[in-house]
PDB file of N, CA, C and O in Angstrom, chain B, residues numbered from 101:
ATOM      1  N   UNK B 101       2.218  24.503  12.178  1.00  0.00           N
ATOM      2  CA  UNK B 101       1.815  23.890  13.415  1.00  0.00           C
ATOM      3  C   UNK B 101       2.874  24.214  14.468  1.00  0.00           C
ATOM      4  O   UNK B 101       4.070  24.218  14.177  1.00  0.00           O
ATOM      5  N   UNK B 102       2.434  24.480  15.665  1.00  0.00           N
ATOM      6  CA  UNK B 102       3.350  24.770  16.766  1.00  0.00           C
ATOM      7  C   UNK B 102       3.326  23.631  17.780  1.00  0.00           C
ATOM      8  O   UNK B 102       2.259  23.152  18.164  1.00  0.00           O
ATOM      9  N   UNK B 103       4.500  23.208  18.204  1.00  0.00           N
ATOM     10  CA  UNK B 103       4.615  22.206  19.263  1.00  0.00           C
ATOM     11  C   UNK B 103       4.988  22.952  20.536  1.00  0.00           C
ATOM     12  O   UNK B 103       6.002  23.649  20.587  1.00  0.00           O
ATOM     13  N   UNK B 104       4.161  22.798  21.557  1.00  0.00           N
ATOM     14  CA  UNK B 104       4.388  23.526  22.805  1.00  0.00           C
ATOM     15  C   UNK B 104       4.909  22.641  23.920  1.00  0.00           C
ATOM     16  O   UNK B 104       5.509  23.139  24.873  1.00  0.00           O
ATOM     17  N   UNK B 105       4.689  21.341  23.820  1.00  0.00           N
ATOM     18  CA  UNK B 105       5.194  20.393  24.814  1.00  0.00           C
ATOM     19  C   UNK B 105       5.772  19.189  24.095  1.00  0.00           C
ATOM     20  O   UNK B 105       5.260  18.757  23.062  1.00  0.00           O
ATOM     21  N   UNK B 106       6.838  18.660  24.651  1.00  0.00           N
ATOM     22  CA  UNK B 106       7.443  17.451  24.119  1.00  0.00           C
ATOM     23  C   UNK B 106       7.545  16.458  25.262  1.00  0.00           C
ATOM     24  O   UNK B 106       8.322  16.647  26.198  1.00  0.00           O
ATOM     25  N   UNK B 107       6.752  15.394  25.177  1.00  0.00           N
ATOM     26  CA  UNK B 107       6.730  14.357  26.213  1.00  0.00           C
ATOM     27  C   UNK B 107       6.621  14.955  27.605  1.00  0.00           C
ATOM     28  O   UNK B 107       7.359  14.573  28.513  1.00  0.00           O
ATOM     29  N   UNK B 108       5.706  15.885  27.766  1.00  0.00           N
ATOM     30  CA  UNK B 108       5.466  16.481  29.072  1.00  0.00           C
ATOM     31  C   UNK B 108       6.431  17.585  29.459  1.00  0.00           C
ATOM     32  O   UNK B 108       6.257  18.200  30.511  1.00  0.00           O
ATOM     33  N   UNK B 109       7.434  17.856  28.656  1.00  0.00           N
ATOM     34  CA  UNK B 109       8.390  18.931  28.941  1.00  0.00           C
ATOM     35  C   UNK B 109       7.838  20.244  28.409  1.00  0.00           C
ATOM     36  O   UNK B 109       7.422  20.321  27.253  1.00  0.00           O
ATOM     37  N   UNK B 110       7.830  21.249  29.222  1.00  0.00           N
ATOM     38  CA  UNK B 110       7.360  22.566  28.792  1.00  0.00           C
ATOM     39  C   UNK B 110       8.500  23.297  28.091  1.00  0.00           C
ATOM     40  O   UNK B 110       9.601  23.394  28.632  1.00  0.00           O
ATOM     41  N   UNK B 111       8.248  23.798  26.922  1.00  0.00           N
ATOM     42  CA  UNK B 111       9.243  24.564  26.174  1.00  0.00           C
ATOM     43  C   UNK B 111       9.158  26.036  26.554  1.00  0.00           C
ATOM     44  O   UNK B 111       8.091  26.524  26.925  1.00  0.00           O
ATOM     45  N   UNK B 112      10.285  26.744  26.463  1.00  0.00           N
ATOM     46  CA  UNK B 112      10.273  28.194  26.692  1.00  0.00           C
ATOM     47  C   UNK B 112       9.504  28.900  25.587  1.00  0.00           C
ATOM     48  O   UNK B 112       8.832  29.904  25.822  1.00  0.00           O
ATOM     49  N   UNK B 113       9.613  28.363  24.382  1.00  0.00           N
ATOM     50  CA  UNK B 113       8.863  28.913  23.258  1.00  0.00           C
ATOM     51  C   UNK B 113       8.487  27.750  22.342  1.00  0.00           C
ATOM     52  O   UNK B 113       9.208  26.754  22.286  1.00  0.00           O
ATOM     53  N   UNK B 114       7.389  27.861  21.636  1.00  0.00           N
ATOM     54  CA  UNK B 114       6.946  26.774  20.762  1.00  0.00           C
ATOM     55  C   UNK B 114       7.943  26.535  19.625  1.00  0.00           C
ATOM     56  O   UNK B 114       8.655  27.440  19.188  1.00  0.00           O
ATOM     57  N   UNK B 115       7.964  25.300  19.172  1.00  0.00           N
ATOM     58  CA  UNK B 115       8.772  24.931  18.014  1.00  0.00           C
ATOM     59  C   UNK B 115       7.821  24.781  16.834  1.00  0.00           C
ATOM     60  O   UNK B 115       6.887  23.981  16.872  1.00  0.00           O
ATOM     61  N   UNK B 116       8.069  25.556  15.794  1.00  0.00           N
ATOM     62  CA  UNK B 116       7.219  25.479  14.611  1.00  0.00           C
ATOM     63  C   UNK B 116       7.694  24.340  13.722  1.00  0.00           C
ATOM     64  O   UNK B 116       8.887  24.212  13.446  1.00  0.00           O
ATOM     65  N   UNK B 117       6.762  23.521  13.280  1.00  0.00           N
ATOM     66  CA  UNK B 117       7.077  22.437  12.356  1.00  0.00           C
ATOM     67  C   UNK B 117       6.166  22.551  11.143  1.00  0.00           C
ATOM     68  O   UNK B 117       5.052  23.069  11.223  1.00  0.00           O
ATOM     69  N   UNK B 118       6.658  22.064  10.044  1.00  0.00           N
ATOM     70  CA  UNK B 118       5.887  22.059   8.809  1.00  0.00           C
ATOM     71  C   UNK B 118       5.524  20.611   8.499  1.00  0.00           C
ATOM     72  O   UNK B 118       6.399  19.747   8.435  1.00  0.00           O
ATOM     73  N   UNK B 119       4.262  20.354   8.311  1.00  0.00           N
ATOM     74  CA  UNK B 119       3.802  19.021   7.948  1.00  0.00           C
ATOM     75  C   UNK B 119       3.814  18.940   6.426  1.00  0.00           C
ATOM     76  O   UNK B 119       3.159  19.730   5.745  1.00  0.00           O
ATOM     77  N   UNK B 120       4.556  17.987   5.910  1.00  0.00           N
ATOM     78  CA  UNK B 120       4.694  17.861   4.461  1.00  0.00           C
ATOM     79  C   UNK B 120       4.100  16.544   3.985  1.00  0.00           C
ATOM     80  O   UNK B 120       3.846  15.630   4.770  1.00  0.00           O
ATOM     81  N   UNK B 121       3.894  16.477   2.723  1.00  0.00           N
ATOM     82  CA  UNK B 121       3.467  15.227   2.094  1.00  0.00           C
ATOM     83  C   UNK B 121       4.727  14.533   1.598  1.00  0.00           C
ATOM     84  O   UNK B 121       5.043  14.552   0.408  1.00  0.00           O
ATOM     85  N   UNK B 122       5.435  13.925   2.532  1.00  0.00           N
ATOM     86  CA  UNK B 122       6.731  13.331   2.240  1.00  0.00           C
ATOM     87  C   UNK B 122       6.673  11.832   2.485  1.00  0.00           C
ATOM     88  O   UNK B 122       6.174  11.385   3.518  1.00  0.00           O
ATOM     89  N   UNK B 123       7.177  11.067   1.546  1.00  0.00           N
ATOM     90  CA  UNK B 123       7.283   9.626   1.721  1.00  0.00           C
ATOM     91  C   UNK B 123       8.623   9.323   2.372  1.00  0.00           C
ATOM     92  O   UNK B 123       9.631   9.965   2.076  1.00  0.00           O
ATOM     93  N   UNK B 124       8.622   8.349   3.254  1.00  0.00           N
ATOM     94  CA  UNK B 124       9.878   7.898   3.854  1.00  0.00           C
ATOM     95  C   UNK B 124       9.954   6.382   3.774  1.00  0.00           C
ATOM     96  O   UNK B 124       8.940   5.687   3.848  1.00  0.00           O
ATOM     97  N   UNK B 125      11.161   5.892   3.623  1.00  0.00           N
ATOM     98  CA  UNK B 125      11.447   4.462   3.722  1.00  0.00           C
ATOM     99  C   UNK B 125      12.543   4.317   4.762  1.00  0.00           C
ATOM    100  O   UNK B 125      13.368   5.214   4.934  1.00  0.00           O
ATOM    101  N   UNK B 126      12.551   3.186   5.457  1.00  0.00           N
ATOM    102  CA  UNK B 126      13.538   3.025   6.511  1.00  0.00           C
ATOM    103  C   UNK B 126      13.925   1.572   6.690  1.00  0.00           C
ATOM    104  O   UNK B 126      13.161   0.660   6.374  1.00  0.00           O
ATOM    105  N   UNK B 127      15.120   1.381   7.201  1.00  0.00           N
ATOM    106  CA  UNK B 127      15.574   0.088   7.677  1.00  0.00           C
ATOM    107  C   UNK B 127      15.987   0.312   9.117  1.00  0.00           C
ATOM    108  O   UNK B 127      17.012   0.937   9.388  1.00  0.00           O
ATOM    109  N   UNK B 128      15.184  -0.204  10.045  1.00  0.00           N
ATOM    110  CA  UNK B 128      15.446   0.065  11.460  1.00  0.00           C
ATOM    111  C   UNK B 128      16.670  -0.682  11.970  1.00  0.00           C
ATOM    112  O   UNK B 128      17.309  -0.231  12.920  1.00  0.00           O
ATOM    113  N   UNK B 129      17.011  -1.815  11.362  1.00  0.00           N
ATOM    114  CA  UNK B 129      18.193  -2.556  11.790  1.00  0.00           C
ATOM    115  C   UNK B 129      19.456  -1.725  11.594  1.00  0.00           C
ATOM    116  O   UNK B 129      20.349  -1.727  12.442  1.00  0.00           O
ATOM    117  N   UNK B 130      19.522  -1.020  10.477  1.00  0.00           N
ATOM    118  CA  UNK B 130      20.693  -0.186  10.179  1.00  0.00           C
ATOM    119  C   UNK B 130      20.470   1.280  10.523  1.00  0.00           C
ATOM    120  O   UNK B 130      21.388   2.095  10.438  1.00  0.00           O
ATOM    121  N   UNK B 131      19.246   1.607  10.910  1.00  0.00           N
ATOM    122  CA  UNK B 131      18.892   2.994  11.226  1.00  0.00           C
ATOM    123  C   UNK B 131      19.156   3.916  10.029  1.00  0.00           C
ATOM    124  O   UNK B 131      19.705   5.008  10.175  1.00  0.00           O
ATOM    125  N   UNK B 132      18.753   3.451   8.851  1.00  0.00           N
ATOM    126  CA  UNK B 132      18.920   4.225   7.622  1.00  0.00           C
ATOM    127  C   UNK B 132      17.552   4.597   7.068  1.00  0.00           C
ATOM    128  O   UNK B 132      16.594   3.830   7.163  1.00  0.00           O
ATOM    129  N   UNK B 133      17.485   5.782   6.491  1.00  0.00           N
ATOM    130  CA  UNK B 133      16.225   6.326   6.003  1.00  0.00           C
ATOM    131  C   UNK B 133      16.418   6.969   4.637  1.00  0.00           C
ATOM    132  O   UNK B 133      17.522   7.369   4.268  1.00  0.00           O
ATOM    133  N   UNK B 134      15.333   7.056   3.904  1.00  0.00           N
ATOM    134  CA  UNK B 134      15.295   7.815   2.670  1.00  0.00           C
ATOM    135  C   UNK B 134      13.970   8.547   2.616  1.00  0.00           C
ATOM    136  O   UNK B 134      12.985   8.092   3.197  1.00  0.00           O
ATOM    137  N   UNK B 135      13.935   9.666   1.931  1.00  0.00           N
ATOM    138  CA  UNK B 135      12.690  10.423   1.826  1.00  0.00           C
ATOM    139  C   UNK B 135      12.590  11.075   0.458  1.00  0.00           C
ATOM    140  O   UNK B 135      13.592  11.309  -0.217  1.00  0.00           O
ATOM    141  N   UNK B 136      11.363  11.359   0.071  1.00  0.00           N
ATOM    142  CA  UNK B 136      11.133  12.014  -1.206  1.00  0.00           C
ATOM    143  C   UNK B 136       9.668  12.362  -1.381  1.00  0.00           C
ATOM    144  O   UNK B 136       8.820  11.961  -0.584  1.00  0.00           O
ATOM    145  N   UNK B 137       9.384  13.108  -2.427  1.00  0.00           N
ATOM    146  CA  UNK B 137       8.014  13.536  -2.710  1.00  0.00           C
ATOM    147  C   UNK B 137       7.151  12.378  -3.209  1.00  0.00           C
ATOM    148  O   UNK B 137       5.923  12.440  -3.149  1.00  0.00           O
ATOM    149  N   UNK B 138       7.806  11.318  -3.706  1.00  0.00           N
ATOM    150  CA  UNK B 138       7.100  10.117  -4.157  1.00  0.00           C
ATOM    151  C   UNK B 138       7.778   8.895  -3.544  1.00  0.00           C
ATOM    152  O   UNK B 138       8.887   8.985  -3.019  1.00  0.00           O
ATOM    153  N   UNK B 139       7.100   7.758  -3.616  1.00  0.00           N
ATOM    154  CA  UNK B 139       7.717   6.519  -3.125  1.00  0.00           C
ATOM    155  C   UNK B 139       9.001   6.229  -3.888  1.00  0.00           C
ATOM    156  O   UNK B 139      10.005   5.820  -3.304  1.00  0.00           O
ATOM    157  N   UNK B 140       8.959   6.445  -5.197  1.00  0.00           N
ATOM    158  CA  UNK B 140      10.131   6.188  -6.037  1.00  0.00           C
ATOM    159  C   UNK B 140      11.308   7.068  -5.605  1.00  0.00           C
ATOM    160  O   UNK B 140      12.439   6.588  -5.529  1.00  0.00           O
ATOM    161  N   UNK B 141      11.056   8.334  -5.325  1.00  0.00           N
ATOM    162  CA  UNK B 141      12.119   9.242  -4.877  1.00  0.00           C
ATOM    163  C   UNK B 141      12.640   8.839  -3.504  1.00  0.00           C
ATOM    164  O   UNK B 141      13.840   8.934  -3.246  1.00  0.00           O
ATOM    165  N   UNK B 142      11.753   8.391  -2.624  1.00  0.00           N
ATOM    166  CA  UNK B 142      12.173   7.969  -1.287  1.00  0.00           C
ATOM    167  C   UNK B 142      13.086   6.752  -1.373  1.00  0.00           C
ATOM    168  O   UNK B 142      14.099   6.679  -0.677  1.00  0.00           O
ATOM    169  N   UNK B 143      12.726   5.800  -2.227  1.00  0.00           N
ATOM    170  CA  UNK B 143      13.565   4.615  -2.408  1.00  0.00           C
ATOM    171  C   UNK B 143      14.894   4.998  -3.034  1.00  0.00           C
ATOM    172  O   UNK B 143      15.938   4.489  -2.627  1.00  0.00           O
ATOM    173  N   UNK B 144      14.873   5.885  -4.015  1.00  0.00           N
ATOM    174  CA  UNK B 144      16.115   6.339  -4.652  1.00  0.00           C
ATOM    175  C   UNK B 144      17.021   7.033  -3.642  1.00  0.00           C
ATOM    176  O   UNK B 144      18.238   6.847  -3.678  1.00  0.00           O
ATOM    177  N   UNK B 145      16.453   7.822  -2.749  1.00  0.00           N
ATOM    178  CA  UNK B 145      17.229   8.500  -1.712  1.00  0.00           C
ATOM    179  C   UNK B 145      17.859   7.477  -0.771  1.00  0.00           C
ATOM    180  O   UNK B 145      19.022   7.611  -0.389  1.00  0.00           O
ATOM    181  N   UNK B 146      17.091   6.460  -0.400  1.00  0.00           N
ATOM    182  CA  UNK B 146      17.595   5.397   0.464  1.00  0.00           C
ATOM    183  C   UNK B 146      18.740   4.650  -0.223  1.00  0.00           C
ATOM    184  O   UNK B 146      19.788   4.417   0.380  1.00  0.00           O
ATOM    185  N   UNK B 147      18.533   4.280  -1.479  1.00  0.00           N
ATOM    186  CA  UNK B 147      19.558   3.556  -2.235  1.00  0.00           C
ATOM    187  C   UNK B 147      20.822   4.396  -2.356  1.00  0.00           C
ATOM    188  O   UNK B 147      21.927   3.872  -2.218  1.00  0.00           O
ATOM    189  N   UNK B 148      20.674   5.690  -2.611  1.00  0.00           N
ATOM    190  CA  UNK B 148      21.833   6.581  -2.693  1.00  0.00           C
ATOM    191  C   UNK B 148      22.628   6.541  -1.392  1.00  0.00           C
ATOM    192  O   UNK B 148      23.856   6.454  -1.413  1.00  0.00           O
ATOM    193  N   UNK B 149      21.925   6.605  -0.255  1.00  0.00           N
ATOM    194  CA  UNK B 149      22.598   6.576   1.048  1.00  0.00           C
ATOM    195  C   UNK B 149      23.328   5.258   1.254  1.00  0.00           C
ATOM    196  O   UNK B 149      24.463   5.246   1.731  1.00  0.00           O
ATOM    197  N   UNK B 150      22.688   4.148   0.898  1.00  0.00           N
ATOM    198  CA  UNK B 150      23.312   2.831   1.065  1.00  0.00           C
ATOM    199  C   UNK B 150      24.574   2.728   0.215  1.00  0.00           C
ATOM    200  O   UNK B 150      25.612   2.279   0.702  1.00  0.00           O
ATOM    201  N   UNK B 151      24.495   3.134  -1.034  1.00  0.00           N
ATOM    202  CA  UNK B 151      25.656   3.073  -1.930  1.00  0.00           C
ATOM    203  C   UNK B 151      26.773   3.976  -1.415  1.00  0.00           C
ATOM    204  O   UNK B 151      27.940   3.587  -1.436  1.00  0.00           O
ATOM    205  N   UNK B 152      26.431   5.165  -0.958  1.00  0.00           N
ATOM    206  CA  UNK B 152      27.425   6.102  -0.435  1.00  0.00           C
ATOM    207  C   UNK B 152      28.149   5.511   0.778  1.00  0.00           C
ATOM    208  O   UNK B 152      29.375   5.577   0.867  1.00  0.00           O
ATOM    209  N   UNK B 153      27.397   4.942   1.695  1.00  0.00           N
ATOM    210  CA  UNK B 153      28.005   4.329   2.883  1.00  0.00           C
ATOM    211  C   UNK B 153      28.862   3.140   2.475  1.00  0.00           C
ATOM    212  O   UNK B 153      29.974   2.976   2.975  1.00  0.00           O
ATOM    213  N   UNK B 154      28.356   2.312   1.575  1.00  0.00           N
ATOM    214  CA  UNK B 154      29.095   1.145   1.102  1.00  0.00           C
ATOM    215  C   UNK B 154      30.448   1.559   0.516  1.00  0.00           C
ATOM    216  O   UNK B 154      31.478   0.975   0.853  1.00  0.00           O
ATOM    217  N   UNK B 155      30.441   2.556  -0.351  1.00  0.00           N
ATOM    218  CA  UNK B 155      31.690   3.016  -0.962  1.00  0.00           C
ATOM    219  C   UNK B 155      32.643   3.583   0.081  1.00  0.00           C
ATOM    220  O   UNK B 155      33.849   3.347   0.005  1.00  0.00           O
ATOM    221  N   UNK B 156      32.125   4.324   1.052  1.00  0.00           N
ATOM    222  CA  UNK B 156      32.971   4.858   2.123  1.00  0.00           C
ATOM    223  C   UNK B 156      33.599   3.736   2.933  1.00  0.00           C
ATOM    224  O   UNK B 156      34.781   3.804   3.271  1.00  0.00           O
ATOM    225  N   UNK B 157      32.823   2.706   3.248  1.00  0.00           N
ATOM    226  CA  UNK B 157      33.340   1.593   4.039  1.00  0.00           C
ATOM    227  C   UNK B 157      34.396   0.811   3.280  1.00  0.00           C
ATOM    228  O   UNK B 157      35.354   0.335   3.888  1.00  0.00           O
ATOM    229  N   UNK B 158      34.252   0.664   1.972  1.00  0.00           N
ATOM    230  CA  UNK B 158      35.238  -0.065   1.182  1.00  0.00           C
ATOM    231  C   UNK B 158      36.578   0.657   1.167  1.00  0.00           C
ATOM    232  O   UNK B 158      37.626   0.015   1.096  1.00  0.00           O
ATOM    233  N   UNK B 159      36.557   1.982   1.231  1.00  0.00           N
ATOM    234  CA  UNK B 159      37.786   2.773   1.171  1.00  0.00           C
ATOM    235  C   UNK B 159      38.427   2.964   2.542  1.00  0.00           C
ATOM    236  O   UNK B 159      39.595   3.346   2.618  1.00  0.00           O
ATOM    237  N   UNK B 160      37.704   2.713   3.613  1.00  0.00           N
ATOM    238  CA  UNK B 160      38.202   2.999   4.961  1.00  0.00           C
ATOM    239  C   UNK B 160      38.870   1.771   5.575  1.00  0.00           C
ATOM    240  O   UNK B 160      38.461   0.635   5.333  1.00  0.00           O
ATOM    241  N   UNK B 161      39.895   2.023   6.365  1.00  0.00           N
ATOM    242  CA  UNK B 161      40.547   0.968   7.133  1.00  0.00           C
ATOM    243  C   UNK B 161      39.800   0.768   8.444  1.00  0.00           C
ATOM    244  O   UNK B 161      39.237   1.716   8.992  1.00  0.00           O
ATOM    245  N   UNK B 162      39.793  -0.463   8.949  1.00  0.00           N
ATOM    246  CA  UNK B 162      39.118  -0.733  10.216  1.00  0.00           C
ATOM    247  C   UNK B 162      39.671   0.130  11.340  1.00  0.00           C
ATOM    248  O   UNK B 162      38.943   0.459  12.276  1.00  0.00           O
ATOM    249  N   UNK B 163      40.933   0.499  11.268  1.00  0.00           N
ATOM    250  CA  UNK B 163      41.545   1.343  12.288  1.00  0.00           C
ATOM    251  C   UNK B 163      40.979   2.751  12.324  1.00  0.00           C
ATOM    252  O   UNK B 163      41.210   3.491  13.281  1.00  0.00           O
ATOM    253  N   UNK B 164      40.240   3.126  11.289  1.00  0.00           N
ATOM    254  CA  UNK B 164      39.626   4.454  11.232  1.00  0.00           C
ATOM    255  C   UNK B 164      38.344   4.542  12.057  1.00  0.00           C
ATOM    256  O   UNK B 164      37.795   5.630  12.227  1.00  0.00           O
ATOM    257  N   UNK B 165      37.860   3.405  12.571  1.00  0.00           N
ATOM    258  CA  UNK B 165      36.570   3.356  13.245  1.00  0.00           C
ATOM    259  C   UNK B 165      36.711   3.158  14.748  1.00  0.00           C
ATOM    260  O   UNK B 165      37.657   2.529  15.222  1.00  0.00           O
ATOM    261  N   UNK B 166      35.759   3.701  15.481  1.00  0.00           N
ATOM    262  CA  UNK B 166      35.615   3.361  16.895  1.00  0.00           C
ATOM    263  C   UNK B 166      35.060   1.939  16.950  1.00  0.00           C
ATOM    264  O   UNK B 166      34.707   1.368  15.918  1.00  0.00           O
ATOM    265  N   UNK B 167      34.984   1.372  18.141  1.00  0.00           N
ATOM    266  CA  UNK B 167      34.408   0.029  18.264  1.00  0.00           C
ATOM    267  C   UNK B 167      32.971   0.000  17.755  1.00  0.00           C
ATOM    268  O   UNK B 167      32.578  -0.927  17.046  1.00  0.00           O
ATOM    269  N   UNK B 168      32.182   1.023  18.120  1.00  0.00           N
ATOM    270  CA  UNK B 168      30.798   1.091  17.652  1.00  0.00           C
ATOM    271  C   UNK B 168      30.716   1.248  16.144  1.00  0.00           C
ATOM    272  O   UNK B 168      29.852   0.658  15.495  1.00  0.00           O
ATOM    273  N   UNK B 169      31.618   2.046  15.591  1.00  0.00           N
ATOM    274  CA  UNK B 169      31.658   2.235  14.148  1.00  0.00           C
ATOM    275  C   UNK B 169      32.021   0.951  13.421  1.00  0.00           C
ATOM    276  O   UNK B 169      31.458   0.642  12.371  1.00  0.00           O
ATOM    277  N   UNK B 170      32.962   0.206  13.981  1.00  0.00           N
ATOM    278  CA  UNK B 170      33.369  -1.079  13.395  1.00  0.00           C
ATOM    279  C   UNK B 170      32.207  -2.067  13.452  1.00  0.00           C
ATOM    280  O   UNK B 170      31.979  -2.811  12.499  1.00  0.00           O
ATOM    281  N   UNK B 171      31.472  -2.077  14.566  1.00  0.00           N
ATOM    282  CA  UNK B 171      30.307  -2.965  14.676  1.00  0.00           C
ATOM    283  C   UNK B 171      29.257  -2.612  13.622  1.00  0.00           C
ATOM    284  O   UNK B 171      28.673  -3.498  12.999  1.00  0.00           O
ATOM    285  N   UNK B 172      29.020  -1.304  13.428  1.00  0.00           N
ATOM    286  CA  UNK B 172      28.052  -0.892  12.413  1.00  0.00           C
ATOM    287  C   UNK B 172      28.544  -1.276  11.023  1.00  0.00           C
ATOM    288  O   UNK B 172      27.763  -1.752  10.199  1.00  0.00           O
ATOM    289  N   UNK B 173      29.828  -1.073  10.758  1.00  0.00           N
ATOM    290  CA  UNK B 173      30.389  -1.437   9.459  1.00  0.00           C
ATOM    291  C   UNK B 173      30.185  -2.926   9.198  1.00  0.00           C
ATOM    292  O   UNK B 173      29.759  -3.313   8.110  1.00  0.00           O
ATOM    293  N   UNK B 174      30.485  -3.756  10.185  1.00  0.00           N
ATOM    294  CA  UNK B 174      30.318  -5.201  10.018  1.00  0.00           C
ATOM    295  C   UNK B 174      28.855  -5.567   9.779  1.00  0.00           C
ATOM    296  O   UNK B 174      28.552  -6.391   8.917  1.00  0.00           O
ATOM    297  N   UNK B 175      27.949  -4.955  10.542  1.00  0.00           N
ATOM    298  CA  UNK B 175      26.518  -5.227  10.371  1.00  0.00           C
ATOM    299  C   UNK B 175      26.067  -4.788   8.983  1.00  0.00           C
ATOM    300  O   UNK B 175      25.363  -5.523   8.291  1.00  0.00           O
ATOM    301  N   UNK B 176      26.474  -3.592   8.581  1.00  0.00           N
ATOM    302  CA  UNK B 176      26.093  -3.049   7.277  1.00  0.00           C
ATOM    303  C   UNK B 176      26.595  -3.952   6.153  1.00  0.00           C
ATOM    304  O   UNK B 176      25.836  -4.302   5.249  1.00  0.00           O
ATOM    305  N   UNK B 177      27.871  -4.327   6.210  1.00  0.00           N
ATOM    306  CA  UNK B 177      28.451  -5.130   5.138  1.00  0.00           C
ATOM    307  C   UNK B 177      27.922  -6.558   5.126  1.00  0.00           C
ATOM    308  O   UNK B 177      28.077  -7.260   4.127  1.00  0.00           O
ATOM    309  N   UNK B 178      27.297  -7.003   6.221  1.00  0.00           N
ATOM    310  CA  UNK B 178      26.718  -8.353   6.241  1.00  0.00           C
ATOM    311  C   UNK B 178      25.543  -8.475   5.267  1.00  0.00           C
ATOM    312  O   UNK B 178      25.113  -9.587   4.958  1.00  0.00           O
ATOM    313  N   UNK B 179      25.028  -7.364   4.790  1.00  0.00           N
ATOM    314  CA  UNK B 179      23.939  -7.377   3.816  1.00  0.00           C
ATOM    315  C   UNK B 179      24.438  -7.613   2.387  1.00  0.00           C
ATOM    316  O   UNK B 179      23.631  -7.821   1.481  1.00  0.00           O
ATOM    317  N   UNK B 180      25.742  -7.582   2.179  1.00  0.00           N
ATOM    318  CA  UNK B 180      26.309  -7.672   0.833  1.00  0.00           C
ATOM    319  C   UNK B 180      27.143  -8.937   0.674  1.00  0.00           C
ATOM    320  O   UNK B 180      27.675  -9.473   1.646  1.00  0.00           O
ATOM    321  N   UNK B 181      27.247  -9.410  -0.584  1.00  0.00           N
ATOM    322  CA  UNK B 181      28.096 -10.571  -0.893  1.00  0.00           C
ATOM    323  C   UNK B 181      29.545 -10.184  -0.880  1.00  0.00           C
ATOM    324  O   UNK B 181      30.412 -11.025  -1.118  1.00  0.00           O
TER     325      UNK B 181
END
């Protein structure tokens, strides 16, 4: 499929996209997503991302973050005990 306009903007050349049968899961509060060929794979991808971020945040000092990064870290960690 070719996309020739994006929100009324004319492109110099079309952008080709591939439409797939892909499942996605998302948490809009944290802006986190997972995807996979099945629902189970999409959830597993999401869980992998959450665990990866969690482990990174546990190892990082607050001084390593910008103000926005610190706010995201606090919001993210508010989901955990």
